[in-house]
Backbone as a chain_set.jsonl record, in Angstrom:
{"seq": "XXXXXXXXXXXXXXXXXXXXXXXXXXXXXXXXXXXXXXXXXXXXXXXXXXXXXXXXXXXXXXXXXXXXXXXXXXXXXXXXXXXXX", "coords": {"N": [[-14.655, -25.522, -72.431], [-13.011, -26.863, -75.112], [-11.923, -30.091, -76.112], [-9.288, -29.852, -77.55], [-6.229, -29.633, -79.393], [-3.794, -27.155, -78.829], [-1.791, -26.657, -80.647], [-2.439, -27.933, -83.092], [-5.154, -27.745, -83.426], [-6.879, -29.915, -83.535], [-9.207, -32.466, -82.593], [-8.791, -34.142, -79.481], [-8.372, -36.966, -77.299], [-10.125, -36.808, -74.22], [-8.696, -37.494, -71.907], [-6.133, -36.758, -72.51], [-6.212, -34.029, -72.469], [-7.484, -33.146, -70.139], [-6.996, -33.556, -66.6], [-7.81, -36.51, -65.38], [-7.482, -38.024, -63.139], [-8.756, -37.94, -60.628], [-11.364, -38.565, -61.155], [-14.314, -40.416, -60.894], [-16.211, -42.987, -62.315], [-19.367, -44.377, -62.429], [-20.948, -47.111, -63.565], [-24.008, -48.683, -64.577], [-25.462, -48.019, -62.251], [-28.219, -47.393, -60.887], [-29.905, -44.351, -60.376], [-31.687, -42.885, -57.737], [-32.341, -40.29, -56.84], [-30.994, -36.926, -56.789], [-29.287, -35.132, -54.221], [-29.709, -31.914, -53.057], [-28.086, -28.779, -52.222], [-28.564, -25.613, -50.442], [-28.24, -23.81, -52.5], [-29.222, -25.107, -54.629], [-27.474, -26.876, -55.843], [-26.19, -29.977, -56.82], [-25.088, -32.127, -54.356], [-24.787, -34.689, -53.617], [-25.565, -38.053, -54.638], [-28.227, -40.279, -54.479], [-28.515, -43.69, -54.714], [-30.634, -46.247, -56.158], [-30.294, -48.495, -54.643], [-29.954, -47.456, -52.14], [-27.519, -46.579, -51.332], [-25.334, -43.763, -50.893], [-23.62, -41.354, -52.767], [-21.09, -39.044, -52.482], [-19.75, -35.92, -53.546], [-16.832, -33.896, -53.805], [-16.555, -31.711, -55.427], [-17.966, -31.633, -58.117], [-20.902, -33.086, -59.61], [-21.923, -35.163, -62.151], [-24.541, -36.301, -64.058], [-25.424, -38.75, -66.3], [-27.74, -40.053, -68.321], [-30.205, -42.029, -70.057], [-32.396, -40.333, -72.416], [-34.995, -40.473, -71.501], [-34.728, -40.964, -68.814], [-33.126, -39.027, -67.497], [-34.714, -36.537, -67.214], [-36.602, -37.536, -65.398], [-35.065, -38.103, -63.104], [-34.25, -35.517, -62.482], [-36.743, -34.356, -61.845], [-37.474, -35.94, -59.623], [-35.613, -34.99, -57.925], [-36.528, -32.588, -57.175], [-36.16, -30.521, -59.002], [-37.277, -28.095, -61.075], [-37.795, -28.702, -64.146], [-39.427, -27.906, -66.248], [-39.909, -25.129, -66.109], [-37.32, -24.259, -66.5], [-36.79, -25.153, -69.078], [-38.499, -23.627, -70.598], [-37.459, -21.113, -70.647]], "CA": [[-13.347, -25.768, -73.0], [-13.016, -27.98, -76.034], [-10.784, -31.0, -76.032], [-8.511, -29.686, -78.78], [-4.812, -29.334, -79.249], [-3.47, -25.764, -79.155], [-0.869, -26.565, -81.781], [-2.99, -28.414, -84.358], [-6.596, -27.509, -83.424], [-7.608, -31.154, -83.819], [-9.781, -33.063, -81.386], [-7.976, -35.132, -78.788], [-9.05, -37.686, -76.231], [-10.226, -35.971, -73.018], [-7.659, -37.848, -70.943], [-4.905, -36.046, -72.863], [-6.405, -32.601, -72.241], [-7.898, -32.926, -68.751], [-6.502, -34.485, -65.6], [-8.942, -37.335, -64.958], [-7.037, -38.917, -62.072], [-9.683, -37.945, -59.496], [-12.713, -38.78, -61.665], [-14.863, -41.766, -60.727], [-17.367, -43.239, -63.159], [-20.156, -45.504, -61.944], [-21.841, -47.63, -64.6], [-25.066, -49.565, -64.067], [-25.767, -47.594, -60.888], [-29.488, -46.653, -61.017], [-30.019, -43.203, -59.483], [-33.026, -42.595, -57.217], [-32.436, -38.836, -56.95], [-29.818, -36.195, -56.317], [-29.532, -34.322, -53.034], [-29.284, -30.546, -53.371], [-27.853, -27.859, -51.113], [-29.43, -24.431, -50.47], [-28.055, -23.152, -53.793], [-29.741, -26.062, -55.619], [-26.378, -27.604, -56.489], [-26.142, -31.379, -56.392], [-23.947, -32.416, -53.482], [-24.647, -36.139, -53.563], [-26.515, -38.849, -55.401], [-28.701, -41.473, -53.788], [-28.801, -44.758, -55.653], [-31.825, -47.049, -55.862], [-29.887, -49.437, -53.585], [-29.894, -46.751, -50.865], [-26.177, -46.023, -51.155], [-25.193, -42.353, -51.239], [-22.313, -40.987, -53.282], [-20.848, -37.629, -52.245], [-18.688, -35.34, -54.365], [-16.219, -32.707, -53.21], [-16.669, -30.571, -56.341], [-19.045, -31.684, -59.099], [-21.599, -34.332, -59.905], [-22.49, -35.175, -63.498], [-25.405, -37.463, -64.276], [-25.674, -38.981, -67.715], [-28.678, -41.159, -68.455], [-31.009, -41.979, -71.283], [-33.223, -39.128, -72.499], [-36.209, -40.648, -70.713], [-34.408, -41.106, -67.393], [-32.57, -37.798, -66.931], [-35.759, -35.655, -66.687], [-37.223, -38.173, -64.229], [-34.169, -37.892, -61.961], [-34.328, -34.099, -62.127], [-38.018, -34.113, -61.166], [-37.41, -36.577, -58.307], [-34.691, -34.184, -57.124], [-37.214, -31.307, -56.974], [-35.679, -29.523, -59.946], [-38.379, -27.783, -61.982], [-37.206, -28.629, -65.477], [-40.327, -27.251, -67.194], [-39.654, -23.676, -66.118], [-35.989, -24.039, -67.065], [-36.835, -25.407, -70.522], [-39.29, -22.608, -71.277], [-36.76, -19.817, -70.607]], "C": [[-13.423, -26.999, -73.889], [-11.767, -28.817, -75.857], [-10.022, -30.939, -77.348], [-7.065, -29.385, -78.441], [-4.569, -27.879, -79.619], [-2.638, -25.663, -80.425], [-1.516, -26.965, -83.108], [-4.482, -28.173, -84.49], [-7.379, -28.744, -83.862], [-8.11, -31.732, -82.514], [-8.836, -34.111, -80.809], [-8.837, -35.834, -77.749], [-9.01, -36.833, -74.971], [-9.117, -36.246, -72.015], [-6.336, -37.166, -71.257], [-4.992, -34.568, -72.525], [-6.699, -32.292, -70.779], [-7.237, -33.948, -67.838], [-7.7, -35.252, -65.043], [-8.588, -38.291, -63.828], [-8.051, -39.026, -60.937], [-11.134, -38.16, -59.915], [-13.119, -40.234, -61.434], [-16.105, -41.886, -61.579], [-18.06, -44.491, -62.628], [-21.12, -45.914, -63.049], [-22.849, -48.575, -63.957], [-25.351, -49.294, -62.593], [-27.042, -46.758, -60.943], [-29.641, -45.576, -59.939], [-31.463, -43.029, -59.046], [-33.291, -41.102, -57.316], [-31.136, -38.207, -56.491], [-30.228, -35.367, -55.108], [-28.913, -32.951, -53.272], [-28.998, -29.75, -52.111], [-28.767, -26.645, -51.26], [-29.359, -23.704, -51.805], [-28.566, -23.993, -54.953], [-28.631, -26.677, -56.463], [-26.372, -29.013, -55.948], [-24.889, -31.606, -55.559], [-23.742, -33.914, -53.313], [-25.741, -36.783, -54.4], [-26.93, -40.022, -54.528], [-29.085, -42.496, -54.84], [-30.058, -45.507, -55.235], [-31.526, -48.034, -54.731], [-29.882, -48.804, -52.201], [-28.526, -46.168, -50.57], [-26.162, -44.562, -51.569], [-23.761, -42.088, -51.673], [-22.161, -39.478, -53.127], [-19.684, -37.162, -53.111], [-18.128, -34.11, -53.673], [-16.368, -31.493, -54.119], [-17.898, -30.657, -57.242], [-19.637, -33.076, -59.209], [-22.173, -34.195, -61.306], [-23.29, -36.455, -63.652], [-25.647, -37.574, -65.771], [-26.523, -40.237, -67.842], [-29.368, -41.069, -69.814], [-31.903, -40.74, -71.258], [-34.509, -39.255, -71.702], [-35.922, -40.622, -69.217], [-33.917, -39.8, -66.772], [-33.649, -36.838, -66.435], [-36.447, -36.223, -65.445], [-36.373, -37.945, -62.98], [-34.223, -36.432, -61.521], [-35.621, -33.788, -61.391], [-38.034, -34.738, -59.773], [-36.495, -35.801, -57.356], [-35.247, -32.792, -56.853], [-36.629, -30.191, -57.822], [-36.774, -29.327, -60.979], [-37.848, -27.6, -63.383], [-38.114, -27.905, -66.467], [-40.041, -25.757, -67.257], [-38.278, -23.365, -66.7], [-36.006, -24.204, -68.584], [-37.599, -24.339, -71.272], [-38.625, -21.234, -71.256], [-36.181, -19.489, -71.967]], "O": [[-13.857, -28.063, -73.446], [-10.701, -28.315, -75.5], [-10.099, -31.859, -78.162], [-6.74, -28.941, -77.34], [-5.092, -27.412, -80.631], [-2.763, -24.704, -81.186], [-1.179, -26.397, -84.148], [-5.035, -28.377, -85.571], [-8.429, -28.622, -84.492], [-7.516, -31.518, -81.457], [-8.177, -34.855, -81.535], [-9.903, -35.344, -77.374], [-7.994, -36.206, -74.675], [-8.647, -35.328, -71.343], [-5.498, -37.009, -70.369], [-3.968, -33.918, -72.316], [-6.219, -31.293, -70.242], [-6.954, -35.072, -68.254], [-8.513, -34.687, -64.312], [-9.308, -39.259, -63.582], [-8.194, -40.095, -60.342], [-12.043, -37.957, -59.11], [-12.366, -41.16, -61.739], [-16.958, -40.998, -61.574], [-17.428, -45.525, -62.409], [-22.007, -45.146, -63.423], [-22.575, -49.188, -62.925], [-25.466, -50.22, -61.79], [-26.963, -45.533, -61.038], [-29.521, -45.856, -58.746], [-32.368, -43.025, -59.88], [-34.337, -40.685, -57.815], [-30.288, -38.862, -55.886], [-31.381, -34.952, -54.99], [-27.744, -32.84, -53.641], [-29.586, -30.002, -51.059], [-29.655, -26.645, -52.113], [-30.321, -23.047, -52.201], [-28.373, -23.642, -56.117], [-28.82, -26.963, -57.646], [-26.532, -29.222, -54.745], [-23.775, -31.317, -55.996], [-22.666, -34.362, -52.917], [-26.705, -36.136, -54.808], [-26.09, -40.678, -53.912], [-29.875, -42.214, -55.741], [-30.494, -45.408, -54.088], [-32.416, -48.368, -53.949], [-29.814, -49.511, -51.196], [-28.38, -45.352, -49.66], [-26.883, -44.161, -52.483], [-22.811, -42.538, -51.032], [-23.011, -38.718, -53.59], [-18.749, -37.919, -53.374], [-18.866, -33.366, -53.027], [-16.313, -30.359, -53.642], [-18.792, -29.818, -57.131], [-18.984, -34.086, -58.946], [-22.84, -33.206, -61.609], [-22.787, -37.552, -63.41], [-26.031, -36.603, -66.423], [-26.082, -41.338, -67.514], [-29.132, -40.15, -70.598], [-32.138, -40.164, -70.196], [-35.063, -38.246, -71.266], [-36.806, -40.284, -68.431], [-34.261, -39.499, -65.629], [-33.526, -36.348, -65.313], [-36.829, -35.473, -64.546], [-36.905, -37.628, -61.917], [-34.24, -36.143, -60.325], [-35.61, -33.038, -60.415], [-38.553, -34.133, -58.835], [-36.593, -35.938, -56.137], [-34.534, -31.917, -56.362], [-36.607, -29.035, -57.398], [-37.158, -30.266, -61.676], [-37.49, -26.491, -63.78], [-37.618, -27.339, -67.441], [-39.943, -25.187, -68.343], [-38.091, -22.321, -67.324], [-35.315, -23.476, -69.296], [-37.377, -24.153, -72.468], [-39.181, -20.279, -71.799], [-35.557, -18.442, -72.136]]}, "num_chains": 1, "name": "protein.A"}
């Protein structure tokens, strides 16, 4: 879903389109790895500090291009086979 206005088809700030009341953003929180369930969906994130963050619905990780693949590999996600599909 694009963050656009139905009436003018112009881009809008996400906060105007989506309800972000229950969204938490953690900055400068180095991720050690994500913890996956049987379906290989991320259910929590373990930080380098040892703290664990759990989500009731979704987890989104956004890191530098060098760091994101490292986190996926540390989480036992085979990114090579996914990228070659």
